[in-house]
C-alpha positions in Angstrom: 54.5 6.7 -25.1 57.3 5.4 -27.2 60.6 7.5 -27.1 59.2 9.1 -23.9 57.2 11.5 -26.1 54.3 13.1 -24.2 50.9 13.3 -25.8 48.2 15.9 -25.3 44.5 15.0 -25.7 41.3 17.1 -25.6 38.2 15.3 -24.3 34.7 16.7 -24.9 31.8 15.0 -23.1 28.1 15.3 -24.0 25.3 13.8 -21.8 22.2 12.4 -23.5 19.1 12.0 -21.3 16.5 9.4 -22.3 15.4 6.6 -20.0 18.9 6.7 -18.6 21.7 9.2 -18.8 24.3 8.3 -21.4 27.6 10.2 -21.7 29.2 10.3 -25.1 32.5 11.9 -25.9 35.1 12.8 -28.4 38.8 12.5 -27.8 41.2 14.5 -30.0 44.9 14.3 -30.2 46.1 17.9 -29.9 49.8 17.2 -29.4 51.0 19.0 -32.5 48.8 22.0 -31.7 50.0 22.1 -28.2 53.7 21.8 -29.1 53.3 24.6 -31.7 51.7 26.9 -29.1 54.5 26.2 -26.6 57.1 26.8 -29.3 55.5 30.2 -30.3 55.4 31.3 -26.6 59.1 30.4 -26.2 60.0 32.3 -29.4 58.0 35.3 -28.1 59.7 35.2 -24.7 63.1 34.9 -26.2 62.4 37.8 -28.4 61.5 39.9 -25.3 64.7 38.8 -23.5 66.8 39.6 -26.7 65.2 43.1 -26.8 66.0 43.7 -23.2 69.6 42.5 -23.5 70.0 44.6 -26.7 68.6 47.7 -25.0 70.9 47.2 -22.1 73.9 46.9 -24.4 72.9 50.0 -26.4 71.9 52.2 -23.5 75.0 51.7 -21.4 77.5 53.2 -23.9 75.0 55.9 -24.9 74.7 56.9 -21.2 78.4 56.9 -20.8 78.8 59.0 -23.9 76.3 61.5 -22.6 78.0 61.8 -19.2 81.4 62.3 -21.0 80.0 64.9 -23.3 78.4 66.8 -20.5 81.6 66.7 -18.4 83.6 68.0 -21.4 81.0 70.7 -22.0 81.5 72.1 -18.5 85.3 72.3 -19.0 85.0 73.8 -22.5 82.6 76.4 -21.1 85.6 77.9 -19.2 87.4 78.5 -22.5 84.4 80.4 -24.0 84.4 78.2 -27.2 80.7 78.4 -28.0 81.0 76.3 -31.2 82.5 73.4 -29.3 80.0 73.8 -26.5 77.1 73.5 -29.0 78.7 70.4 -30.6 79.1 68.7 -27.2 75.5 69.7 -26.2 74.3 68.2 -29.5 76.1 64.9 -28.7 74.6 64.7 -25.2 71.1 65.5 -26.6 71.3 62.8 -29.3 72.4 60.2 -26.8 69.5 61.1 -24.6 67.0 61.0 -27.5 68.3 57.6 -28.6 68.1 56.2 -25.1 64.5 57.2 -24.8 63.8 55.8 -28.3 65.2 52.4 -27.2 63.1 52.3 -24.1 60.0 53.4 -26.1 60.5 50.4 -28.4 60.7 48.0 -25.5 57.7 49.5 -23.8 55.7 49.4 -27.0 56.4 45.7 -27.5 55.4 44.9 -23.9 52.2 46.9 -23.9 51.2 45.5 -27.4 51.6 41.9 -26.4 49.8 42.5 -23.1 46.4 43.1 -24.8 46.3 39.5 -26.0 43.5 37.6 -24.3 44.4 35.4 -21.3 44.6 31.7 -22.0 45.7 29.3 -19.3 47.5 26.0 -19.7 49.0 23.5 -17.3 52.7 24.5 -17.2 55.7 23.2 -15.3 56.8 26.3 -13.5 60.4 25.2 -12.4 61.3 24.4 -16.0 59.8 27.7 -17.3 61.7 29.8 -14.7 65.0 28.0 -15.3 64.6 28.5 -19.1 64.0 32.2 -18.5 67.2 32.6 -16.5 69.2 30.5 -19.0 69.0 33.2 -21.7 70.2 35.9 -19.3 73.1 33.6 -18.2 74.1 33.1 -21.9 74.0 36.8 -22.6 76.7 39.4 -22.0 74.8 40.4 -18.9 76.2 37.3 -17.1 79.6 39.0 -17.1 78.3 41.9 -15.0 75.5 40.3 -13.0 75.0 37.0 -11.1 71.8 35.1 -11.8 70.6 32.5 -9.3 67.6 30.1 -9.1 66.2 27.9 -6.3 63.0 25.9 -5.7 61.8 23.7 -2.9 60.4 21.2 -5.5 61.8 19.7 -8.6 58.5 20.2 -10.5 55.6 22.5 -9.8 52.5 22.6 -12.0 50.3 25.6 -12.4 47.5 26.8 -14.6 49.2 29.8 -16.4 49.1 31.9 -19.5 52.7 31.1 -20.2 53.4 34.1 -22.5 51.9 36.7 -20.1 53.3 35.1 -16.9 56.9 35.1 -18.3 56.4 38.7 -19.3 55.9 39.4 -15.6 59.1 37.5 -14.7 61.1 39.0 -17.5 60.1 42.6 -16.6 60.9 42.1 -12.9 64.3 40.7 -13.8 64.8 43.6 -16.2 64.0 46.2 -13.5 66.4 44.4 -11.2 69.2 44.6 -13.8 68.6 48.3 -14.2 68.9 49.1 -10.5 71.6 46.7 -9.5 75.3 47.5 -9.6 77.8 45.5 -11.6 78.6 42.1 -10.0 75.3 42.4 -8.2 73.0 39.4 -7.7 69.6 38.8 -9.2 67.7 35.7 -8.2 64.4 33.8 -8.7 62.9 31.5 -6.0 59.9 29.3 -6.4 58.2 27.8 -3.2 55.4 25.3 -3.4 53.1 26.0 -0.4 50.6 23.3 -1.2 47.5 25.3 -2.2 49.6 28.1 -3.8 53.0 28.9 -5.1 55.1 32.0 -4.3 57.6 33.1 -6.9 60.1 35.8 -5.8 62.5 37.9 -7.8 65.1 39.5 -5.6 68.2 41.7 -6.0 70.8 43.5 -3.9 70.4 46.8 -5.7 69.4 50.3 -4.8 66.0 49.6 -3.4 62.8 51.6 -3.9 62.6 55.1 -2.4 60.1 55.3 0.4 58.0 58.1 -1.1 57.3 55.9 -4.2 56.3 52.6 -2.5 52.7 53.3 -1.7 51.8 54.1 -5.4 54.2 51.7 -7.1 51.6 49.5 -8.8 49.5 52.5 -9.8 52.2 53.7 -12.2 51.4 52.4 -15.7 54.3 52.4 -18.1 56.2 55.2 -16.3 59.5 54.7 -14.5 59.5 54.4 -10.8 63.0 55.4 -9.7 66.3 56.8 -10.9 68.4 54.3 -12.6 72.2 53.7 -12.3 74.7 55.5 -14.4 73.9 55.0 -18.1 70.4 53.7 -17.5 67.2 55.7 -17.9 64.4 55.4 -15.4 61.8 54.1 -17.8 60.1 51.2 -16.2 58.2 48.4 -17.8 54.9 49.0 -16.3 54.4 47.7 -12.8 50.8 48.6 -13.1 50.5 46.3 -16.1 52.4 43.5 -14.2 50.0 43.9 -11.3 47.0 43.4 -13.7 48.5 40.3 -15.3 49.1 38.7 -11.8 45.5 39.7 -10.8 44.1 38.1 -13.9 45.7 34.8 -12.8 43.8 35.2 -9.4 47.1 35.9 -7.8 48.7 38.8 -5.8 52.0 40.7 -6.0 53.8 42.6 -3.3 57.3 43.7 -2.5 59.8 44.2 0.3 62.6 46.7 -0.1 65.3 48.5 1.8 67.1 51.6 0.3 70.6 50.7 -0.6 70.2 47.0 0.1 67.8 45.7 -2.5 64.3 44.7 -3.4 62.3 41.5 -3.5 59.0 41.1 -5.5 56.7 38.3 -4.5 54.1 36.8 -6.8 51.6 34.3 -5.2 49.5 32.2 -7.5 46.8 29.5 -6.7 47.4 25.9 -7.8 
């Protein structure tokens, strides 16, 4: 079309049987509806990323304040000053409460949006994944983490519920951020295998403890491992992520090595 503008049409076909079969149909231009839907999904996804970046920026100083207060409390205990001890204990307790409150807000938003009914559309996967990483690269997180992307094809088309699928990617990235040291690397890779596509989210962080691996996807919105300094262990629901992938007729698994990192794989049919 003119100006390279794409058009979306909806075709409805109806067979009429008389002496011979006649097929009649209606063609509707749904370009505006489609673009509006994509725009809403992008806004929702950017909202989720903004909340994640904001929670990271708030939790890190709160965690450091808690550690500092706890350290000071131990030293003050040697002097016997009970009043100052109580004040430092109060500071540490308030930091802990506010950290849990931040994580609760993020989890609530994720779980609430997860109950929306699945609706698949034909999406260009490479663009969606690059767009997802673009917001992390533009945030302050890019100063303390390295974000990478690679794909074996320039374009890959898949039938996806864009909002739910990007929640999966966002939450896997979020967990990688929590358990990867500063200047660590977090990457996304997309490989078109012909009949299916494998998307991987990998990091060079702490890895998953062996005792938690067998039940990892059975844990609902609970955390699955201890975070780094200044970060709580509240996870974003790997059980929920597993259910979203399953609803796309896909599968999810992981490879991990303690102290070296973790890679989550999501395979989806084309």
